[in-house]
C-alpha positions, -999 to +999 in steps of 0.1 A: +229+135+878+237+113+848+271+097+844+289+106+812+313+088+789+342+108+774+367+095+749+398+117+754+435+115+751+438+151+741+442+184+760+405+190+754+396+157+769+417+165+800+400+199+803+366+182+801+376+158+829+387+186+851+355+205+843+334+175+853+354+171+885+349+208+894+312+206+888+309+173+907+296+155+875+305+117+875+323+108+843+342+080+828+372+090+807+386+065+781+422+071+770+446+049+750+478+054+769+491+054+805+505+089+798+470+101+789+457+086+822+484+103+843+472+137+832+436+132+844+423+143+878+423+116+904+390+119+922+358+099+931+340+117+902+363+105+875+366+069+864+395+062+840+397+034+814+430+029+796+435+010+764+427+011+727+391+000+721+373-011+690+336-004+683+324-036+699+343-029+731+329+007+731+294-006+726+298-030+756+310-002+779+280+020+769+255-008+774+269-022+806+271+012+822+239+026+806+256+058+793+231+080+776+257+106+764+291+101+748+316+129+741+341+123+714+371+144+724+397+123+705+424+138+683+413+155+651+433+130+631+420+099+650+396+092+622+392+055+630+385+062+666+358+087+658+342+062+633+341+035+660+326+059+686+299+070+662+291+034+653+289+024+690+266+053+698+243+046+668+240+009+679+231+018+715+210+050+710+235+070+730+237+106+721+269+114+703+286+148+710+317+157+690+342+182+704+361+199+676+395+215+683+399+251+676+417+255+643+450+274+637+452+271+600+480+287+582+488+296+546+525+289+553+542+258+538+528+231+516+494+216+526+488+180+516+455+161+517+470+127+528+501+107+536+505+094+500+508+130+488+532+138+516+555+109+509+555+117+472+567+153+479+595+140+502+607+116+475+613+144+451+645+154+469+670+141+495+664+166+522+667+157+559+632+156+575+620+161+611+586+144+615+562+156+642+533+136+629+534+112+658+537+074+660+506+065+638+524+076+606+557+059+613+549+030+590+539+052+561+571+073+564+592+042+558+581+046+521+604+077+519+635+069+499+665+064+522+642+070+553+667+055+578+692+082+570+669+111+561+640+109+587+641+121+622+610+115+643+597+132+674+574+110+694+562+103+730+587+087+753+572+052+754+589+018+754+562+005+729+568+034+705+606+030+708+602-007+700+580+002+670+605+026+656+633+001+659+612-027+643+603-004+614+640+002+608+644+038+621+679+049+632+678+050+670+701+080+669+675+099+649+647+095+675+636+123+697+615+111+727+597+142+742+563+151+755+546+181+739+531+205+732+564+224+725+574+260+726+589+278+696+623+275+713+620+238+718+610+233+682+640+253+670+662+232+692+649+200+677+653+213+642+689+222+649+696+189+666+683+170+636+697+193+610+663+192+594+656+210+561+620+200+562+595+200+591+565+178+587+535+183+609+498+180+613+475+210+616+470+202+653+455+235+664+465+259+691+464+234+719+486+210+698+513+236+694+509+241+657+516+279+656+549+273+674+560+248+648+551+272+620+571+300+636+601+278+643+603+266+607+602+302+596+630+313+619+651+283+609+644+290+572+633+254+564+605+239+544+571+232+561+547+204+550+513+203+567+490+172+567+455+187+563+431+181+591+400+160+582+369+181+579+341+174+604+313+190+623+311+195+660+313+220+688+341+239+706+351+231+741+330+258+758+299+247+739+305+211+749+310+222+786+276+239+784+260+209+769+274+186+797+263+209+824+228+211+810+223+173+805+242+161+836+236+189+861+264+195+886+270+218+915 
């Protein structure tokens, strides 16, 4: 059997790790946070690497461990991570396999192409906003006029993220630290807690709880702004599982 390198940090990445463990396929899973590592199976088949890696570090891992196959199961919006993984694979001749999350696209709300467009729309009014974009967009959201008073953010409960929010100038009383994905009822609760008139989200797919955000915004009668998912080519999780089993064997 061949050992496999998987870049995860998503629900799909965890499912691939569980699949490899069940099939007795040795795999190394790279995640960026301790929270992501906590969700992975603890077994002799699964090696876990925690931390944010650049393309050079990725290349070193591939070369040192002689990985021939690399699965990119990072978040659909982790554009820089995917770019680095592709670069590392090209430089080491490792086969690159992209897992693309199932879409849950909706015609509801306003769909924007990028954060500049999103900020521009928010600056056309003074409405209270609940952002479920995650921590990576916190810096850009500070460009919203009167952001400290207007913006509520829902992010993972992490000391580092809390510190980032405070350093950027967010009101600590407008921070919701929770782990998702969230049910419709939980989204409604957070909308009411914040008094939000606008819900801002990414098109994070079914596994990312996107449909529940859409339905919650409808039931609360508030605006919805959706940051469009970057277009890319790849395979769904079932196809990727078949590929892994074919190239790596297993019981």
